[in-house]
VOGU-3710 file (C-alpha; in Angstrom, 3 decimals, decimal comma):
1> xxxxxxxxxx> -205,082/24,686/6,248  -205,553/20,904/6,436  -208,819/21,134/4,508  -207,144/23,245/1,832  -204,299/20,734/1,501  -206,717/17,810/1,258  -208,681/19,736/-1,365  -205,509/20,339/-3,359  -204,712/16,639/-3,101  -208,198/15,712/-4,291
11> xxxxxxxxxx> -208,802/13,617/-1,171  -212,487/12,669/-0,736  -214,096/14,036/2,399  -212,067/17,225/2,715  -214,939/19,370/1,524  -218,159/18,709/-0,312  -217,289/18,207/-3,963  -213,541/18,574/-3,375  -212,610/15,316/-5,085  -212,770/16,929/-8,519
21> xxxxxxxxxx> -210,836/20,026/-7,466  -207,496/18,519/-6,503  -204,404/17,413/-8,367  -205,107/15,101/-11,292  -201,618/13,548/-11,501  -201,648/13,566/-15,336  -197,968/12,600/-15,455  -198,926/9,157/-14,096  -201,907/8,566/-16,409  -200,664/9,095/-19,982
31> xxxxxxxxxx> -203,334/6,866/-21,547  -205,954/9,295/-20,257  -204,815/11,740/-22,955  -204,508/9,420/-25,955  -206,705/10,645/-28,846  -209,856/8,628/-29,440  -208,869/7,434/-32,913  -205,473/6,234/-31,621  -206,782/4,552/-28,478  -207,552/1,100/-30,012
41> xxxxxxxxxx> -203,869/0,607/-30,854  -202,867/1,296/-27,233  -205,578/-0,973/-25,900  -204,297/-3,801/-28,069  -200,804/-3,177/-26,785  -201,375/-2,712/-23,063  -204,710/-4,285/-22,085  -204,439/-7,821/-20,729  -206,752/-10,767/-21,284  -207,310/-12,584/-17,995
51> xxxxxxxxxx> -209,137/-15,724/-16,972  -212,432/-15,039/-15,252  -214,818/-16,970/-13,056  -216,194/-20,186/-14,521  -213,436/-20,447/-17,103  -214,502/-17,290/-18,946  -212,253/-14,418/-19,970  -212,226/-10,675/-19,518  -209,981/-7,670/-20,111  -207,767/-5,905/-17,593
61> xxxxxxxxxx> -207,737/-2,326/-18,936  -204,509/-0,356/-18,471  -206,458/2,915/-18,434  -208,484/1,732/-15,424  -205,283/0,655/-13,747  -203,785/4,119/-14,188  -206,856/5,791/-12,693  -206,649/3,542/-9,654  -202,933/4,253/-9,372  -203,549/7,989/-9,194
71> xxxxxxxxxx> -206,070/7,423/-6,382  -203,442/5,456/-4,448  -200,852/8,162/-5,064  -203,158/10,822/-3,598  -203,668/8,838/-0,419  -199,947/8,103/-0,230  -199,324/11,849/-0,257  -201,679/12,244/2,687  -199,918/9,384/4,483  -196,581/11,125/3,900
81> xxxxxxxxxx> -198,003/14,339/5,353  -199,360/12,444/8,367  -195,916/10,914/8,901  -193,943/14,153/8,723  -194,157/17,447/6,881  -190,547/16,852/5,827  -191,402/13,592/4,008  -194,441/15,273/2,456  -192,328/18,157/1,153  -189,783/15,776/-0,383
91> xxxxxxxxxx> -192,477/13,832/-2,232  -194,246/16,951/-3,469  -190,901/18,297/-4,668  -190,183/15,110/-6,617  -193,609/15,161/-8,238  -193,160/18,812/-9,135  -189,924/17,933/-10,936  -191,704/15,172/-12,899  -194,488/17,554/-13,949  -192,094/20,306/-15,009
101> xxxxxxxxxx> -190,003/17,835/-17,039  -193,099/16,547/-18,860  -194,287/20,074/-19,624  -190,858/20,782/-21,102  -191,118/17,647/-23,276  -194,534/18,694/-24,565  -193,363/22,250/-25,253  -190,375/20,924/-27,201  -192,475/18,546/-29,309  -192,364/19,264/-33,055
111> xxxxxxxxxx> -195,723/18,549/-34,732  -194,152/18,776/-38,162  -192,180/15,565/-37,665  -194,091/12,540/-38,926  -194,159/9,966/-36,136  -194,413/6,212/-36,705  -197,433/4,207/-35,586  -197,344/2,704/-32,096  -197,948/-0,692/-33,739  -194,628/-0,394/-35,601
121> xxxxxxxxxx> -192,481/0,186/-32,500  -191,090/-2,202/-29,910  -190,993/-1,112/-26,269  -187,210/-0,742/-26,398  -187,200/1,171/-29,692  -184,975/4,289/-29,310  -187,615/6,302/-31,180  -189,670/6,352/-27,983  -186,940/8,356/-26,246  -187,267/11,098/-28,862
131> xxxxxxxxxx> -190,975/10,981/-29,711  -192,731/9,601/-26,644  -192,961/9,487/-22,866  -193,281/6,773/-20,242  -191,364/3,687/-19,158  -193,437/0,533/-18,876  -196,331/2,221/-20,713  -195,087/4,255/-23,682  -197,177/6,945/-25,358  -196,170/8,818/-28,515
141> xxxxxxxxxx> -196,685/12,555/-28,061  -198,162/12,709/-31,571  -200,964/10,378/-30,395  -201,951/12,508/-27,384  -204,216/15,508/-26,871  -201,307/17,752/-25,926  -203,429/20,846/-25,318  -205,568/19,153/-22,646  -202,578/17,261/-21,218  -200,491/20,392/-20,853
151> xxxxxxxxxx> -203,403/22,278/-19,286  -203,856/19,596/-16,624  -200,094/19,504/-16,031  -199,988/23,283/-15,596  -202,845/23,163/-13,068  -201,058/20,392/-11,165  -197,805/22,360/-11,243  -199,520/25,362/-9,614  -201,138/23,228/-6,902  -197,950/21,265/-6,252
161> xxxxxxxxxx> -195,929/24,471/-6,055  -198,384/25,865/-3,493  -198,302/22,666/-1,457  -194,488/22,563/-1,607  -194,200/26,147/-0,401  -196,583/25,468/2,485  -194,688/22,338/3,488  -191,277/24,013/3,234  -192,480/26,785/5,537  -192,896/24,236/8,358
171> xxxxxxxxxx> -189,289/24,056/9,517  -188,079/21,784/12,302  -188,492/24,694/14,730  -192,201/24,931/13,802  -192,822/21,161/13,706  -195,180/20,511/16,644  -195,115/16,740/16,150  -191,316/16,693/16,294  -191,464/18,836/19,436  -193,766/16,273/21,055
181> xxxxxxxxxx> -191,296/13,491/20,260  -188,410/15,507/21,719  -190,457/16,080/24,859  -191,177/12,345/25,094  -187,501/11,366/24,735  -186,477/13,889/27,380  -189,177/12,688/29,774  -188,132/9,056/29,245  -184,573/9,926/30,251  -185,676/11,936/33,280
191> xxxxxxxxxx> -188,277/9,450/34,550  -187,758/5,918/33,181  -190,748/3,570/33,202  -188,454/0,911/34,692  -185,453/1,774/36,905  -182,379/2,511/34,826  -184,056/1,803/31,473  -183,954/4,773/29,113  -184,377/2,776/25,896  -186,852/3,929/23,272
201> xxxxxxxxxx> -187,798/2,364/19,907  -189,432/4,777/17,436  -191,136/3,372/14,316  -192,167/5,197/11,158  -193,377/3,865/7,819  -191,096/6,125/5,756  -187,307/6,211/5,504  -187,417/9,961/4,799  -189,211/10,567/8,091  -186,788/8,304/9,960
211> xxxxxxxxxx> -183,755/10,162/8,554  -185,367/13,509/9,427  -186,039/12,483/13,030  -182,517/11,102/13,420  -180,901/14,328/12,213  -183,158/16,527/14,340  -182,753/14,503/17,554  -179,073/13,626/17,442  -177,787/17,091/18,358  -179,646/17,245/21,678
221> xxxxxxxxxx> -179,984/13,566/22,620  -177,351/12,868/25,298  -177,089/9,092/24,750  -176,084/6,972/21,785  -178,759/6,545/19,120  -179,152/4,874/15,718  -181,109/5,029/12,462  -182,273/1,744/10,895  -184,031/1,883/7,519  -182,981/-1,332/5,784
231> xxxxxxxxxx> -181,960/0,621/2,702  -178,206/0,747/3,274  -178,487/4,075/5,078  -178,191/2,908/8,677  -176,388/5,331/10,960  -175,358/5,550/14,607  -173,776/8,104/16,900  -171,941/5,306/18,734  -168,248/5,674/17,792  -167,373/2,017/18,364
241> xxxxxxxxxx> -170,327/0,446/16,529  -170,497/-0,170/12,795  -173,705/0,693/10,976  -174,680/-2,876/10,067  -178,051/-4,044/11,391  -176,727/-6,784/13,683  -174,252/-4,528/15,485  -176,820/-1,779/16,043  -179,533/-4,101/17,375  -177,112/-5,972/19,633
251> xxxxxxxxxx> -175,887/-2,695/21,136  -179,532/-1,696/21,665  -180,722/-5,013/23,173  -177,602/-6,847/24,396  -179,518/-9,068/26,827  -182,181/-10,229/24,368  -179,644/-10,778/21,597  -177,048/-12,526/23,834  -174,185/-10,095/23,326  -170,768/-11,770/23,827
261> xxxxxxxxxx> -169,331/-11,416/27,312  -166,207/-9,792/25,868  -168,329/-6,804/24,830  -170,197/-6,462/28,122  -168,386/-3,253/29,073  -169,289/-1,529/25,813  -171,796/1,327/26,122  -175,265/0,638/24,734  -177,509/2,404/22,234  -180,605/3,809/23,953
271> xxxxxxxxxx> -182,664/5,163/21,055  -183,410/3,602/17,669  -185,454/5,285/14,954  -186,516/2,633/12,458  -188,790/1,734/9,605  -190,797/-1,486/9,514  -187,736/-3,383/8,305  -187,312/-4,504/11,935  -190,993/-4,768/12,886  -190,847/-8,576/12,566
281> xxxxxxxxxx> -188,500/-11,301/13,750  -186,336/-9,232/16,120  -185,953/-9,734/19,877  -185,583/-6,270/21,401  -187,197/-6,767/24,804  -184,408/-4,911/26,630  -186,429/-1,871/25,533  -189,626/-0,995/27,399  -191,298/1,557/25,106  -192,330/1,589/21,438
291> xxxxxxxxxx> -193,421/4,795/19,715  -195,526/4,670/16,539  -194,680/8,033/14,981  -197,235/7,352/12,243  -200,230/5,031/12,220  -200,828/2,308/9,677  -204,517/1,723/8,997  -204,047/-2,011/9,540  -203,783/-2,654/13,300  -201,603/-5,700/12,654
301> xxxxxxxxxx> -198,723/-3,405/11,725  -199,092/-1,494/14,987  -199,083/-4,676/17,012  -196,160/-6,096/15,020  -194,068/-3,140/16,094  -195,082/-3,522/19,740  -194,282/-7,223/19,505  -190,556/-6,414/19,379  -190,634/-5,645/23,111  -193,802/-7,483/24,217
311> xxxxxxxxxx> -192,022/-10,830/24,452  -191,225/-13,547/26,929  -187,972/-12,929/28,751  -188,494/-9,180/29,105  -186,736/-7,856/32,214  -189,194/-4,948/32,453  -192,059/-4,789/34,916  -193,827/-2,250/32,689  -193,822/-1,812/28,913  -195,549/1,006/27,041
321> xxxxxxxxxx> -196,869/1,807/23,572  -197,120/5,446/22,482  -199,104/6,273/19,321  -199,002/9,570/17,419  -202,510/9,661/15,964  -203,337/11,691/12,828  -205,012/15,036/13,340  -208,273/13,944/11,758  -211,385/11,960/12,572  -210,710/8,217/12,534
331> xxxxxxxxxx> -213,778/7,517/10,402  -212,400/9,916/7,788  -208,988/8,265/8,025  -210,398/4,777/7,464  -212,724/6,229/4,820  -209,695/7,140/2,726  -208,710/3,505/2,416  -212,323/2,474/1,899  -212,539/4,844/-1,066  -209,303/3,633/-2,635
341> xxxxxxxxxx> -209,890/-0,048/-1,861  -213,360/0,241/-3,311  -211,977/1,578/-6,572  -209,350/-1,171/-6,679  -212,000/-3,801/-5,947  -214,222/-2,524/-8,772  -211,246/-2,566/-11,103  -210,363/-6,154/-10,212  -213,919/-7,433/-10,395  -214,479/-5,796/-13,768
351> xxxxxxxxxx> -211,271/-7,405/-15,010  -211,673/-10,946/-13,701  -215,240/-11,420/-12,534  -213,942/-12,842/-9,270  -211,825/-11,962/-6,225  -209,850/-8,780/-5,575  -206,345/-9,275/-6,935  -204,927/-6,359/-4,987  -205,932/-7,795/-1,604  -204,928/-11,431/-1,907
361> xxxxxxxxxx> -206,875/-12,216/1,273  -209,819/-9,911/0,807  -212,062/-12,135/2,910  -209,609/-12,196/5,807  -210,969/-10,455/8,866  -207,744/-8,501/9,260  -208,424/-6,855/5,896  -211,959/-5,845/6,860  -212,212/-2,080/7,191  -214,824/-2,157/9,935
371> xxxxxxxxxx> -212,624/-4,541/11,923  -209,657/-2,188/11,486  -211,699/0,807/12,571  -212,780/-0,960/15,775  -209,251/-2,057/16,623  -207,705/1,338/15,888  -210,329/2,912/18,144  -209,347/0,441/20,873  -205,667/1,243/20,439  -206,461/4,962/20,674
381> xxxxxxxxxx> -207,819/4,595/24,183  -205,621/1,928/25,763  -202,725/-0,441/25,273  -204,316/-3,841/24,801  -202,976/-7,321/25,190  -202,647/-8,844/21,766  -205,212/-11,480/22,660  -207,746/-8,839/23,734  -208,350/-7,601/20,198  -211,723/-8,627/18,804
391> xxxxxxxxxx> -211,399/-12,177/17,449  -207,821/-11,743/18,570  -206,702/-15,172/17,414  -205,881/-13,518/14,081  -203,094/-11,667/15,827  -201,393/-15,058/16,086  -200,124/-14,307/12,592  -197,493/-12,131/14,268  -196,052/-14,977/16,312  -196,421/-17,313/13,341
401> xxxxxxxxxx> -194,180/-14,969/11,370  -191,514/-15,295/14,064  -191,865/-19,088/13,991  -191,609/-19,113/10,213  -188,352/-17,199/10,527  -187,100/-19,812/12,998  -188,059/-22,513/10,509  -186,298/-20,715/7,671  -183,061/-20,735/9,686  -183,016/-24,534/9,987
411> xxxxxxxxxx> -180,439/-26,447/7,967  -181,611/-29,033/5,400  -180,609/-31,833/7,792  -182,641/-30,281/10,623  -185,654/-29,895/8,323  -185,436/-33,569/7,363  -185,352/-34,630/11,019  -188,364/-32,429/11,734  -190,341/-33,845/8,802  -189,871/-37,391/10,146
421> xxxxxxxxxx> -191,276/-36,647/13,606  -194,220/-38,912/14,430  -197,595/-37,774/15,712  -197,685/-37,693/19,492  -194,058/-36,623/19,922  -193,553/-35,257/23,417  -190,923/-33,921/25,759  -190,822/-33,167/29,500  -189,504/-30,027/31,156  -189,517/-28,822/34,754
431> xxxxxxxxxx> -192,072/-26,272/35,918  -191,033/-22,660/36,461  -192,622/-19,243/36,920  -193,556/-19,298/33,216  -194,591/-22,968/33,219  -196,983/-24,159/35,968  -197,121/-27,974/36,269  -199,407/-29,634/33,750  -199,348/-30,292/29,996  -199,438/-28,157/26,851
441> xxxxxxxxxx> -201,044/-29,982/23,923  -200,925/-29,243/20,200  -204,046/-30,902/18,796  -205,326/-31,350/15,263  -209,012/-31,832/14,436  -209,347/-35,134/12,568  -213,111/-35,148/11,935  -215,753/-32,579/10,921  -217,154/-32,754/14,449  -213,795/-31,705/15,878
451> xxxxxxxxxx> -213,333/-28,992/13,236  -216,580/-27,374/14,373  -214,935/-26,818/17,759  -212,505/-24,309/16,260  -213,621/-20,765/15,490  -214,064/-19,663/11,905  -211,081/-17,791/10,533  -208,650/-19,188/13,110  -205,207/-19,005/11,407  -204,162/-22,222/13,213
461> xxxxxxxxxx> -207,104/-24,203/11,815  -207,413/-27,198/12,027  -205,023/-27,080/14,992  -205,670/-26,012/18,569  -203,263/-25,344/21,428  -204,350/-25,694/25,049  -202,494/-25,653/28,384  -203,984/-27,830/31,149  -202,927/-27,709/34,802  -202,001/-30,739/36,873
471> xxxxxxxxxx> -205,510/-30,934/38,366  -207,224/-30,799/34,972  -208,018/-27,063/35,065  -207,354/-24,858/32,043  -204,321/-22,591/32,462  -204,442/-21,148/28,929  -207,477/-21,769/26,684  -207,078/-22,438/22,981  -208,306/-18,893/22,285  -204,888/-17,618/23,466
481> xxxxxxxxxx> -202,467/-19,361/21,086  -199,925/-16,557/20,987  -198,981/-17,052/24,607  -198,626/-20,812/24,127  -196,589/-20,489/20,937  -194,231/-18,192/22,818  -194,042/-20,744/25,655  -193,135/-23,500/23,193  -190,331/-21,330/21,826  -189,132/-20,754/25,374
491> xxxxxxxxxx> -189,255/-24,488/26,140  -187,127/-25,182/23,070  -184,314/-23,202/24,711  -184,154/-25,521/27,758  -180,487/-26,466/28,453  -179,582/-30,030/27,471  -178,507/-31,071/31,003  -181,757/-29,811/32,498  -183,687/-31,618/29,755  -181,898/-34,875/30,582
501> xxxxxxxxxx> -182,877/-34,506/34,252  -186,510/-34,012/33,250  -186,472/-37,183/31,150  -185,109/-39,182/34,098  -187,919/-37,930/36,343  -190,585/-38,500/33,660  -189,412/-42,055/32,948  -189,364/-42,850/36,664  -192,877/-41,458/37,150  -194,375/-43,260/34,132
511> xxxxxxxxxx> -192,306/-46,448/34,483  -190,683/-45,878/31,141  -193,916/-44,781/29,472  -196,069/-47,713/30,612  -198,057/-45,753/33,229  -199,478/-42,756/31,333  -202,870/-42,541/33,032  -202,157/-39,096/34,529  -201,295/-37,611/31,150  -204,198/-39,338/29,425
521> xxxxxxxxxx> -206,521/-37,690/31,926  -204,977/-34,295/31,144  -205,470/-34,935/27,415  -209,139/-35,692/28,020  -209,420/-32,442/30,017  -207,730/-30,560/27,179  -210,225/-31,838/24,601  -213,114/-30,982/26,912  -211,612/-27,503/27,209  -211,577/-27,033/23,439
531> xxxxxxxxxx> -215,077/-28,377/22,849  -216,416/-26,473/25,864  -215,237/-23,210/24,316  -217,072/-24,174/21,138  -220,297/-24,577/23,118  -219,802/-21,123/24,656  -219,358/-19,572/21,185  -222,471/-21,362/19,959  -224,524/-19,899/22,819  -223,079/-16,412/22,269
541> xxxxxxxxxx> -223,773/-16,556/18,533  -227,477/-17,165/19,212  -227,629/-13,460/20,057  -225,796/-12,264/16,923  -226,651/-12,317/13,251  -225,207/-14,974/10,978  -226,322/-18,200/12,593  -224,814/-20,449/15,227  -221,032/-20,642/15,196  -219,159/-23,677/16,467
551> xxxxxxxxxx> -222,285/-25,745/16,964  -222,907/-29,143/15,476  -222,194/-31,942/17,935  -219,693/-32,969/20,568  -216,249/-34,353/19,772  -214,142/-36,720/21,834  -210,734/-38,358/21,986  -211,244/-40,234/18,728  -211,907/-36,982/16,865  -208,500/-35,452/17,604
561> xxxxxxxxxx> -204,885/-36,182/16,787  -202,132/-35,187/19,214  -199,474/-33,560/17,056  -197,102/-33,098/19,974  -197,238/-32,187/23,637  -195,156/-30,852/26,472  -195,177/-32,462/29,921  -194,443/-29,871/32,616  -193,216/-31,667/35,737  -193,183/-30,263/39,287
571> xx> -189,751/-28,750/39,988  -187,163/-30,808/41,865
//
C-alpha cells in the first residue's frame, strides 16, 4: 500500500519509473498550460531579472519556480503522511477541493467571450476574477490549453480521491502509530523513568497532527494535559489553567519556570503535545522524556526538541528521547530531500549563476545531506550527547539561539552597559558540583596563527571557550562549547550576596588584583589546550582526504585576546 501511495504522489524511488505516474498538481502550476503563442506575455510579466555572479544578469523563470514548487508539495504530502494519517487525509481533502473548484471554473468558461490581453490588465483588475485563475500569478483561461489542463486535473482528482478514501479508512482505532503512543504514555505513568515523574513532552511538526493526538489521548489520559501549537489554538484539560502559553508551560514545568509560591499547591500538567513553536528558548527540564512523533530530516530540529529537557538544573537522574521513525529505508527518506533540493539548486543556479537562494547556508555542514544521514542513523540507534554528533560543535547553534533570546530580552540600558564592557572583564564565583575550581576563559583569536587553532566551520569562530582546572588540567576542552555556554548562563544566576563574598575572597587572594600569577598560569594552560587540540586535528587529518586541518604554526599568549573569564574559587 505504501508503494502505491508513493506512486500516486509521484515520489521518486517508490517504483521504477513511478515519478511520471503520480499526481501532477496542475492547480499549482498554471503557467505550465499557457499556450505557446501567449507565453511571451506571461514571461515578461512574471519572470524576474536577477543579478548574477561577476556583475552579470540572468532570468528567474516563474515556470521553473512552479515546477519546483510542485516537487516540494509532493514531498510535503509524504511528510504529512509520515506524521499522521489524519493530517495526510486533511491535506489531500483540501487539495481535492482546489482541483474540483478549478475544474468547475474551466467547465464554466465561455469561449465566445472575447478576453482582453494579459498586457492590458493590472494584477488587481476585477476582470481576472471573471476570466482568469490564480492569486499572485494570474492566468487568463482564454490563454490556456484548457483541454490538456482539464485532463490533468481530472487525473489528479481521481488519484486524490483514491488517496483520500484510503486515508479516511484508517480511523483512530486502526492507527497503529497512535496505539504505540498510547502504550508509551500508559507505560510512563505505570513505571516512571525517575521516581514520581510522569511528565511527557510530545513534539510533531504539524498542528493538525498535534490536535488529532490531543483529542484522541484526552479521553483516556488520567492526568492533566495540554495542546500547544502557537496558532491561537492552545488547549488544556486543566480546569484552573488558561490556554495561554505561559500558563500552560509553567503548570508543566513549575520548577524550571519558577512558579510563584502562592501557586505551589496547584496541580500540574503532565503531558504536552506541541509543535516546534516551543522547540527553542523554553526551560522545561522538570520533564524527563521527549517524544518525536515525526522526524525532521535535519538532525538539528530533533536535538532542539530534546534540548528543552537536556539542560542544566534538571532534577532528573535519567532523561530519555523517543523517536517514531518513518516506515521506510533512511536512504530513501534522505533521498527525497536530495531530489527536491537538487531541483531547487538547479533552479537557483540557472537563475543567478551563483549560490542556492533556497538554502541560505548551503555550504553549512548542517545542511549537508550526507551529514544529516549519518546523524539520523546515529539517533536511530542511541540517544547521543549533543557534543557527540560528528563535528558536534555545530550543535552549539542550539545554545546560541537560547543566548540570543536572552540578549533580545535585555533593555536598551542593559545593552548599552554590555557594549561598553572592556576586553578581559572577569568575575569570581565559588566552586560547586557544576563548577570545579579553576577558570573558564572566553578567548578570541587575534592573529592568523591563532585562527588556525580553531576548526573549520566552528560557529563560534574566531572565539574559543575552554575550562581549566586549578592544577592546569583541562576540565572541558574547547570542542565542547555547549556545556561551557550553559555553565556561563548558570553562573550569571549567582545570587548577589554570594557574588559579593566571592569578590572579597578573590581580592584577598590576589591582593586587590596585583598578584595574578596563578590566573596567568591558568590562561597559559588554556591557550596550550586550544592549540594542542589543533595539533591533534592536524595529525588526524593526515589520514583523511582534503589536506591538513588546523596546521600552520603554533600560537601563544600574544596571539589571543581574553574577551572575558570566570574565576572559580574553592568553596568556603
